[in-house]
N, C-alpha and C positions, 0 to 999 in steps of 0.2 A: 278791269284788272280790277283796279282802286278797291271797288266793291268785296271783291273777293281778296283783296290782301285783309281789309277791314276785317272782313269774318274770321279768318285765321288769324288776326292778332288778335281777337278776341275771347278764339279758341285756345291761343296760347296762356293767357292772361286768367282764365277758366280753369287750366290745366295748373298754372304756376299755383293757385289756389288749393290744388289737391294736395301738396307738400304738407298743408296744414291738418289736413286729415289724418286721426290717430294712425289708421291703417297705413300712412302712408310714411311713418316714421323712421322705417329700418331703411328707406329708398331716398337717394341722396341726387338723384336725376333724375327726370323725365325727359325720352327721346320722342320728338314732335314729327312726322313724315308725312307730306300731304302730295296727292297725284296733281301731277302737272302743275305745281307751285314752283314759283323761281325760286330759286337759292337763297334763303334766307337763314339768319342766326340769330337765337333766342338764348341768351345766357341771364337767367333770372337770379335774382341776387338770393345770396343763405345756401347756395347748394356748393355742394363741395366742390374745390377748389382743383383738387385734381379732375375733374369733369364740366370742364369751365364753358364749351360753347359746342353747341348740336346744330347740324344745317338740317334745312328742313330740304330735302331729295325728292325728287319724282321717284315714287313708287307709292304703294298701296298701305299703308300702314302708320296707324298712330296708337300715342299712346303705349312705348314698352319700356320698361325699367331698366334697372342697368345691371340688375340681380341674373346676370348670364351664367355664372358658376356657382353651385352648393353640391358640396360633398356629403355624405353621411358615409363614416369608416373609409374616408377615399375612395370611394366607389361612386360613381356617375350614375343617378337615377334616369329615368329616361323622362321626358318632357309629354306631357298630354295637350294637344292643342283643341283649342274651342273657338271656332271661327263664327263673326258675324258681319257683315257686309249688306250695303241697300243695294235694290234690285237695278234701279233707274242707272243711267248712265249718261248726264249732260256734259258734255264736255266744255261749254259755258259757264256752268257752276259747279266743277266736280264736288262730287262726294265724297265723305272721307271711309274709309275701312277699318277697322279693328279688329287684332287679333288678341288674343289673351292667351295664357299660359299657364298652368300649373302642375305642378311635379306628383307624383306618387313618393311620397317618401317611406324609405327602407324601415320596414317593420312597425309604420303607423297605419297602415291600412289606407285606403285611398280616399283622397279629398274632392268633396264636392265640388262640380266646375265653376267658376266664377262667372259672372253674367253681366251683361253690358247692354245699355241701351243707347240709339242714337235715333238721333233724327235731322233732318234738315235744317229744322226749324233750333233745334238743340244745337246743331254744330256753328248756328248766327251767335251763341249768346253764352252756352255753357256746354259742359259734358257731363253728363250724370252718370255715376260709376256705381256699381255695389262691388266690391273688392274681397275674395276671399284670400285671407293669410299673407295678403303680399307678397307672393311667391310667383314673379314671372320671368320671363327669359328676353334679355335683350337681342334687339335687332340691330346692330351697332350702324352706326353712321359711316365708319371707317374711317373717321377724320383723325389724320395723322398729327400726333404733338411732338414737338421738338425743342432742346433746348437750344439756346445761343441762336438764335434767329437774328440774321443778318440784316433784318430789313426791321428791325425791333430796337429802337433806339434807348429804351432804357435796358436794355442788357447787353446788347451786342458791343461791348467796351470792356467788359469784365474780362480780367486775364484767364481766368478758367475758360475763355472763350477762343482765348486767343493760339490758334494752332502753332504758330511758331516757337512757343515756348515747348519745352519739354513733359509729356504726361504727369511727371513728379510735381514739378513746378504747379502744373494747371489746377492738380488735387489739390493743393495746400491752400491755394487761395481760395477754393470752394470751401473747403473745410473752414478755414478761417473766419469765413463770411457766417457760418450759423450758429444762431445762437443753441445750447445745449439740450433746449427741448428740442428742436429741429434735428439735432444731432443723434438722438437716440430713434429717431421714428426713419432712419436712412439704416438702422440696421439690423431692420425686419425685413419680408421676403416682400412686402407690400410696403414698398418704400412711397411715404407721401411729395407731394407735390411741391415746392417751395416757391411760389407766386412771385414774389417782391424778387426773384433772379431770375427769374422765368423758368425753371427747372420743373418738368411735369412730372407726374406722378411715374412710377416705374414699378413694375410686378417682375421681379427676378426667377421667378418661381416657373420655367418652362422644363416639359420634358422633349426628350429624340432618342429613346432608345435604339430604335428599330425604324425610326420616321417620325417627321411631327408630329406632337400625340398632345390633345385637349385635357390629357389627364390635369398637368398644373394649370392654374389661373392665369397663367399670363399668354396663354394661348387659344383660342378659339375658331370654330369651321362657321361656315355661314354660306347665304347663296351668291360671294363672291369669289371665297373658296369653299368648297363643299367638301373637300377630300384630300389628303396629301398620300403619296406613295406610302406602303406599310411594306417593309421589307421583314425576312424570315425572323422570326425570335431571334436573340443571338446565338443560342447555343447550336441553333442549327446553322447558320452564317458560318461559325467557328468550326464545324465542322466540313467545311470546304479549305481548312490549311491555307487561305490565299490571301497574304496579308494587303494586296493589289487591289483584291474583291471591296477588302476592309476600310481600304482607302477609299475608293470609288463612292461608297454608300455614303461615308462622313462627308464625302463634297456633295452627293447629290442633298442630303438634308441639309445641310447648310444653305446650300440654294433654295431650296424649298423656304427654310424658316426663314431668310433673309427678304424674301418675293413676300411672304404673308404680312413678314416687321413693316414692309412697305407699301400695307394696305390698312396699316392697324389693328391687325388680327394676329401678332405673335411679338413675342419680345424676341433678347438677342444673347441673352444666358439661359445655356440648356444644362440640366443636373443629368447628365448622361457622358459617359456612360460607367454601368455597372460592372468591375473589376474584381469583384472578391471571385476567391478562389471555390468551386465547386466540390465541398470538402466532404457531404455527405447526401447520397444519392437521396434522401428522403425530402431537402429543403424544399420549399415550394417557389423561392426565386432561382432556382439554378437555370430556370430557362432565360434569366438575365443577363446571367453569365455565359462565358466564352469556354467555359469546362474547367475542368480538375487541375490542369497541367499550368504549373505557375508562369513556363516559356509561353506558352499558346496565351495564356490572360495577356502578359504582358504585352507582347504582340499588337493581340488586337488593341488592347487600349492605345497604345503608341500609333498606328496607321488611324485607327479611327477617329481619334482626338485629332489630327494631323488634316484628315480631310475635315471635319468640322469646322477647325480654325484657321487653318493656312490660306492667307492671300496672296494669290499670284505666285511667285518664284521666291517669297521671302522664304525664311528658315524657319519661321516660325518660332522663335529663340525671342530673349527675352525683349521685353517691348516694343515687339514687333506689332503691327495692324492684328486685329483679329475679326473672321469674318462672322464667323459668331464664339461665344464664348462656350467650351468644351468645362464639365467636370466629372472629378471621377470618382467615385462612391462605392461601399460606404467604409471607412476610413475608421478602423481593421479588425479582423480575425470577427466578421460579422456573415454569419451563416446559419443561422437560426432564427425562425420567425413565432413558430410555434407551434410545440410538441410536447403532446401530454400535460399541457398545463403551465409548462415553461416558455413566457413569452421574451421578445429580445427586449423589451423594457425592463425588463428585471434580470435578465441574463447576464452572468459574470461570466467571461470567457476566460479559462484557466489556461495562459499558455505560455508555453516551455520559450525561452529563449531562441532554442535551434529552430521549433517550428515558426517562430514568429520571422527570424532572418530569413528561412529557405523557403518558405512557402504562403505567408499571409501578406508581406511586405513587397516581395520584388514585383507583382503589376503594378503597385500604388508609385513605387521606387521608379519605374520606367515611362511611368505616366507622366511622373514630374520633369523628370532628368532627360528624356529622349522625344517625350512626346509634348513637351513644353505647356502643359495642361493649366489655363488661367485657373482652374477652382479645385479643392477637392471638400468632398463633404465627409464629417464624422459620423459614426455610428451610433444608434441608440445604446448598445450593450456596452457593458464595462470589462476590460482585458486587465485582469489581475487586480481585479476591486475599485479601478480607478474608472469614473465615464471616459470615454475614449475625446468627448468632445469638452472636459474638465483637465485635462490632461496634458502638463507643459512639455513633459516629455517628448509626447509622441505628437504635437502640434509645433509649438516653436521650436524644439530641440530637431525633431526629425524631418517634419515636411518642410517647414521654411529654412532651417539651419542648417543639416546636413544636405536636403536636397535641393533645397534651394528654388521655391516654390514661387513665382512670380506671378502672382494673383489671391483670390481673397477664400476662406476658407470659412464653409456652413455648414452649418446644423442640419442633422435630418430631422425632419416634421417633430416639432415640440419636444427636441433631445434636452434641450435646457429646461425647460416646465417638467421633465421625468425627473431632476435631479431633485427637485424638492417635491413635488405632486405624486409621484409612484414610488421612488427608490429611498427618499427621505436622506438624500445623501446632504443636503446641507438643510441649515436651521430654516431658512428663509429665503423668501425668493430673490430678495437683493445679493446676498450671499451666492445663489446660484447662478445669477448673471454677471457677479462680480468674479467666480472661478473660471466661468469660461470665457473671459474677455481677460484674464490676465494667462490666463492657457495659451490660449493664440487664435481664439475664436473672433470671425472680424461681421458673419452674419449667421442669425438665427430666423431659420424659416418657422414662422409662428410669429408669437406678437411678447412675447416672454421680455426679452429685452426693452421692447418701445415701452412697455407698461413699468420696468422697474428699476432701468438703468439711471434714470434722475436719480431717485431713491438711493440707489448705490453710488454713487459720485455723492450727493449731501453729504450721507453716511461716511464718507470716507472708506468704503470697501474697495473701491476701485477710482483710479485717478481720469481725471477727464482727457489726459493724455493717451490715455492707451484707447479710450472711445476714437478720439482725433485718428491713433494711428490704424485701427482697425478699417475706417471711414475711407483712408487713405488707398488702400488694399483696394475696398470695394471700388473707387472711384476711377481708379487708373484704369482696372479692367472695363469699365465705361468709356473711360477716353481711347483707349485703343478700340473700343467699337465703333468711334465716331459719334456716341448720343448725344457729345457735345461740340458735335462739328456743324451743327446747322440742318437744315433740310435736307433726309436722309434720301431725298430721291434727287440731290444734284450730287451726292457724294458716290464714291465705289459700290456698286451694286445698286445703283437708285435705280436701274433701267430696270431692274428684275420684276416682276409684277406676278399675278394669277394667273398667267397662261404659261408659268415657268412651274408651275404646280401640276406634279400628276403629270408631267411631261412624257411624250412618248420613250424616248430613249430614257427615263428615268423606270418608268413600266417597264421595260424590257430589264433593266439590271436587277430589278425586285423577283423577277421570273426567273433571271440567271444565277442569281443567288440562293433561292431554293434548289434549283437544279445542281448547284454544284454543292450543297451540302446532304442533299440525300444519300443514306449508307447502305448498301444492299449486303447486308446482316448475313443471309444465307440465299443460295440457290443451284440448285439440283440440276439445272439446265432448262428449266421451266420459264425462266426471264431470258431475252425479252418475248411477249406474245407476239402472236404475228398475226396481221391483220386480216392476213388470208384464211387461216383458221378459224379465228377465233371471230362468230355472226353471229352469238348470245351471248352475253354477258351480265351474270349477276355480280350486283355492288351491293355490300352489305354490311352492317356495320355502325354504331351509334355516331360514328365522326367520319363517314360515308357521304355526305351530305354538308359536313360543317364551314361555315362560313368563319363568323366569328371564335372560334375557337382556332381557327390557321392562323390570327392577328397577336395572340398570347394577351401579355396584359400588359401596361404599358404603351397602350395600342391608342391612335387615334383613328379616324375615319377615312378608311380605305380610300382607293380612287376607283378599286370596285373588288367584285369575289370571281372566284372561279373555285366552285368547290369540287371534289373528287369526283363525285359524280359526273360534274358539268363536264369533268377535263376529259372523264373517259367516255363518255356520249358522243366527243368528237370522233372517236375511233371508230367503234361499233354502232352499228344500224340497229341493232336489237339489246336493248339495255336493261336490265329487273332490278329495280331498288327495292331493298327491305332494311330498315332499320336493326330489327333484331332484338333491339333495347330502346326502351321511351328516352335513353339519357346514356353518360360512360357509366354514372352509377350501378345502372342495370339491374337495378332491384327485384325484376321478377324476370319469368321465362315467357311471360305473355306472348314473345313476339317472337319467338325464336324460331316456332315450328313454319312460318312462314318464310321465314331466312330459310329454313331448311329445304323447303318446297322447291325459291326460288334455284336453291345450287343444283339442286338434281336434277334442272333443265337447263340447264348450262352448260356452253362449250368450256367457260372458264370462271374464277369466282374471285373477286378482289372484296376479301373483308381488311373495312378499316376501323381497329378500335383502338384503346389509348386513354387518356387523362382528356382534363381540361381545369377552367379554373376552379372548378366547384372543388378538387381533388388536389391538385398542388397550384400555391398562389401565392401572392406575398399576405402574410400572415395566417398564412394556413401550410403547414408541412406533413408530409405524408407521414401514416403509422406502417403500413403494408409497402412491398414490391412488388405484387402481384397484381393483374388485374383486377379492378372493382367489379364486384357482385359477378354475378352472370356471365361476364365476358367469356372466360375462358371456354365454360360451357358454348356459347354460341357459337366460338372458334371451331372449336372440338366435332360439335354436331355437325356443321356445316362442313365440316373437312370430310367427314364420313361420309355424307351423305350426296355430297359431289361426284359429279360424272366426269369430270375435267380436273384440272388443277388448280390447286388456290395459291391464291398470292395474297398475303397477310403483312399488311402495312400498319406498323405502330406510329399513331399522333399522338406524341406526347413529348415532353420535356424531357424528364428523368428517365433512368433507366427503368425497367419492368423485368421481372421473372419470369421470363417466356420459355423457358427449359421445356417444358410442355409441348410446344408447338415443333420442338426439334426432333423431337422423337414419332410426329404425324406425316405417316409418309405421304398422304396426300396435299400437303401442303409443300410447294414447289420453290420457292421462295419467300422471302423475308424482306422487306424495307424498312428502318426507319426515318420518318420524316420530320421529326420535330413538330413544332409549328410553323409553317411552311409561308405564311404571309399573306398577302392579297390575291396571289398569284399560284400558291401551294396546289389548289386542284390539276390546274393546267402542268405544273411540274413532274407532278407522281403521274398521269397518265404521258406524260413523254419519255419517262424512264421504263416504265412499263409495257409502251409497247417500242421502247428500241430508238428513239428517238433523239433521244437522249443517252449517252453512256454514263454510268454511277461512277462518281472517284469519291465521294464522301468518307472520310474516317472517325469515327466515333471519339468524340472529345470526354471520354468518360469511360470508367469503369461500368459494367453490367453486372451487379449481384447479386447472388442467390437471396431467397426470402430469408436463410434462416441468418447471414449478414445483419438484417433487421430486428431478428430476435436476440442476435447475440449482443448487438454493439449501440450503448445508447449515442443519438446524437448529441447529446451534452459534452460527452468525452471530445475534447478538442485534440490532442494528440493524435500526432500522425505515424507514427512508427510501432511499428509492431511490439507487444508485449507477450512473450509466450508465458511468462509466470502467471500472469490477470486474465488471461485467455483473450488476450486484446489483439484479432489480426491485421491491425493496421487499416491506413487508409490511402486511396488510388494505387494506380500501378506501382507508383514509386516505392510504398511500404507494404503493399496487402502483400499476406500471406496466402490466402485462402484460393477456392475456386471463384473461377468468373465463369459467366454466361457466354459473354465476348469481353475482349479485353480492349482496354485504351488506343485508339488508332487502327482498331480493326477496321475493314471496309473492303468489298470487292468488286470487281469491275468484271463486264461481258469481253476483255481483250484479257492477253496475260503480258506481263514485263518480266525483263530480266534487267539486273542493275550489277555493275561491278564500279570500284576504286579505282579512280585516272591517277590523282595527286593526293598524297597525305604526305603527312612527317611522321618520321622515324625513332625522333628523338627532341627533347624539348630540356635544354641546360638552363637552369637557374644560379645568377651568382649569388654567392654569400659570402660575407668575410669570416675567417677564421674563427673569431669569436661565436660567429652564429652558426657555424656548423654544427646540422642536426644528424650527421652521422655518428657511431661512435670506433668507426675505421679511422685509420691514419690518414692523415692529409697529405702524407706524401703521396698517394696515389694524382693524377690528374680528376680524380671525382669524388667525389665524398658521396658515394653511394650506398644507400640502405634503402630497403622497401617498405613502404609502408610509414614513413618518417611525415611529420606535416610543417609545411614552410607558410606563416603567416603572411597572405598578400600583402598588407601594409609596408614591407619589407623589400617588396618585389617592384620593381619599375615593370608593371602590367601594360603601359603602353607598348612596348616592344616585342610582347608575346603576342601575337595573333596570327592565326594562319587560314589558309583557305585549304578546305576541302572539295575535290572535284569528283564528283557523281556523275556516270553516264547511266542514262536509261533508255531500253528499246525495247519499242512496241511489238511483240512476235506472236499478236493475235489479230482478230478479222475486222475488227473494228478501230476506229480512230479513238483516240480517248486520252484522259488527263491519268496523271498517275502523282500523287503526292509521296513524297520524297520524304522519310521517317529517318531521324538521326539520333541516336542513342548514343549514353555513354556509363559505360562500369569503371568507378576507382578501383584501384587496388586497395586490399581489405589493411586496416590500420589500426594499430592498439591505442595510436592517439585521439585519434575520432572515431567515437564511437557515432553507429545508426544510418551510415549510407544508405542513401536510397537500392535499389535492389538494382535499377538503370533508369536513366534521366534523361528525356528530351533535350538536346543542346541544338538543335536546328529542323528547320522543316522546309519545303517546296516542294509546287505545285506547277509540273510540267505538262505541257500539251503535246502530244505524242502522239503523231499520223504512223497507222500501220507498216510495218516496217522498217520505220525512222527509228532514228535515236537521237535525243536529246539532252543535254548536260546541266548539270543543276553546280552553282556554287557556293558552299557555303562558309560566311566566313565566322571563324570561333576567336573569342577573345579568353584564354587559358584563365585568367584572374575571374573571371565573371562567370563561363558556362563548366570549365573543368574543376571546380571547388568544390568543399566540402564544408558544413559549419559544422561547428565543435559545440557543446552545453553552453559557452556563452555569449553565442552569438555572432561567432568572429570566423571569417572565411578562410581557409587551409587547404594550399596544395599538396598534392600527398606525393612523396616520390615512390616510384614503379611502375609496373605496368599497367597501362590502361587499355580500354578495350572500347572500340566505336563500332555501334551495329547500325546496318544501315535496313530498314524496315522493321515491321513492326512484328513481334512474336507468332502472329498470323501465317508469315509469309516465308519466304527464303531470305532468312536475312544473310549479308554478307560482314565479313567482320576485319575489325583492321587494329591490331597493336600497337603502341608506339610507347616509350619510355621516360618518364619524366627524372630528371638528374640533376644535383645538386652541383656545382661547379666553386672551387675556390681561386680560380684564376680572373684575379682582379680585373682583365680587360673585356669581362663578358659581364653583362648585366642582364643577359637574357637573350635568348635565340631561339629558332627552329631548325632543326634538319631536318631537308625530304629523304 
């Protein structure tokens, strides 16, 4: 063993010499692994202190560098392995394997493979290598580094390690010990380690939009944890209208994140969810959002954030512990990426106070006030001329001041650099970091604050005290996460590990989420298909055998894939697959004829068409709302040739004008499946063959192509303007025709609804000086329709009521029913621009056939039943209000109630049932 250890150490020092080689200049560390070698530690001098010590473990890999993530335009490129290994296996003198990796860089052509030479003699004396471009993949040792090691006498006495102190006092102590140079390196996502204080490096940027993702550099997968549960794209999960599901998804994601953190593969701060409203159907990132309705987006934000962050029975309020830290983004009025040459970096969103208050801001407000999120990310765009990350009114004034954020504010990546480099908002880089910090920014995704803040302080453009305050917010979040509490494996969640990632119950929830979100758009009785009748099935379309398409963007590596084809093959003995198009762009008709022939010979046909990340994505907005290329021809030709029924499946995030398909008689059913995640194919098959009764509702309006021809995406106005031929946006304000409406969704069974309990009158107190009616106050009620009462003058806490709705399943199958509650206010001359209707409540009920279930919805009068005026103030309108149970595509139940103003001083606000 001594001879073996000697040869290993000689190899280590030979490898140490490689760091002096010019080709290794970009690399700060070397990972050494040897087969059957006892666990040793090598810490060569001059290595980056953030990567201090690396173990020699029992594995078959030697010489790998730290660069395990490299991105081109935020898109991860594939790694190509080249493997060299010796053949003889002498257990008494084990040899060592080499594995090299190089990357194919986007738009840079192929890179020739690196070469390596290894012999047993060379192992004893040196390692000779020829390196190409020094781009290697890390296979990490998974050594967990942590602060405040209780066994380290050099650091364990620091007050910031004392868990008996408050988070704020601990954070203040830590900040007080830092030099200015150290401080500024903590203002960026890749925060440097501080070895003299025992503080390891930390990567703040991780993503968990619908599962733990390796898109951010803070998270990675390897042989220890090869993948994580991949839920459907948010837009499909939102279609479930199930707040409990959203909370459970957050819990699963945070459990898997903590498990990966415990083995050194992930961080604790996740920049998710995206809570922007899906304002325009062409937006490429609509798939990341919960849809077009502010209430749905808000409820999703609150529940997903709570699932991510909550610890046990805690309320997840100010200064509670955090399971992981969540971040609501992108604040605010951000919903354009790149449309006809207008990009998000240069776009100035012109937004009215009215639209800002009742459309763009509510999800962020709910996220902070109700979800108690621990971070908010400001966006790339400007709002009314000011970059959001440089706007003190938006950051310090609203997010932290009015809403009370208990956490940190981070910029979208390189947003601060955009101030100076792209839009020339500031004269110097130092001005850019100064305006951001003074506006209330606490962290920069990117390196701008790290590069220029010292100069900005020295030039007196920003005070060091502002830097200190920013760091306090950052560190308090890490304190709440337990980052400064010592060995994480000895703390809460320390027992989580690789076996908790891709657990069976997690994968079942991913399947359930996909099933709950699928929307049955049309059905003439063809669905569900019968296994007894369908013996020969044709499965056709560019997304029919999709895998990576199903996991949308901001996805990691899923536990597994089940494509639509694979899911359907479980139900039918004979399945013929034809793509019909080589990809979703479907640029030619070459493959259509084979698809037509397959359809003509089948008992039934499932056609899976739609979009993918080449059509709608971050950095890529759509121009048209129609199916790309020849997809429409594929659908039509297949339907016309089919002998059996045709089921059309739309796999896409945003709405598509499929009005042509509604007029094709052979198409018996149409499903929208979004991007359904890792188990999408199984979910689709279960719905098509009736093992699951669909109940999803569309979270957006399906516009015709004429809408895209008429309305520029750059117009941020929500409300219709007939004089400018502007039809408005979303179901709340759109005045044109729809292919399908918001909230539309069918079932295989039928339901009836009825109201069991609802108010008849809402009385609002006002003093005689504030009476809004022109009528005499000698009457008990000063009553005038259409007058507006400012909610700031009302005791809103007393103005709550419950609405109880009964739902009966009258059909042949058990199923879920989504109860949607809409509100229409009285007309008012005082407040103009009221929505057509507004969703004020929803609940998903499971109702067995022949049975009845009740939904109880709690409504706050000041929050849900008010309008916003031109100045952004909320007003309660007097007069007759109307509640609608159900969407416009189903039999609605209506209820009217009256809001009146009283001069009775004893009445502060009351609800009469």
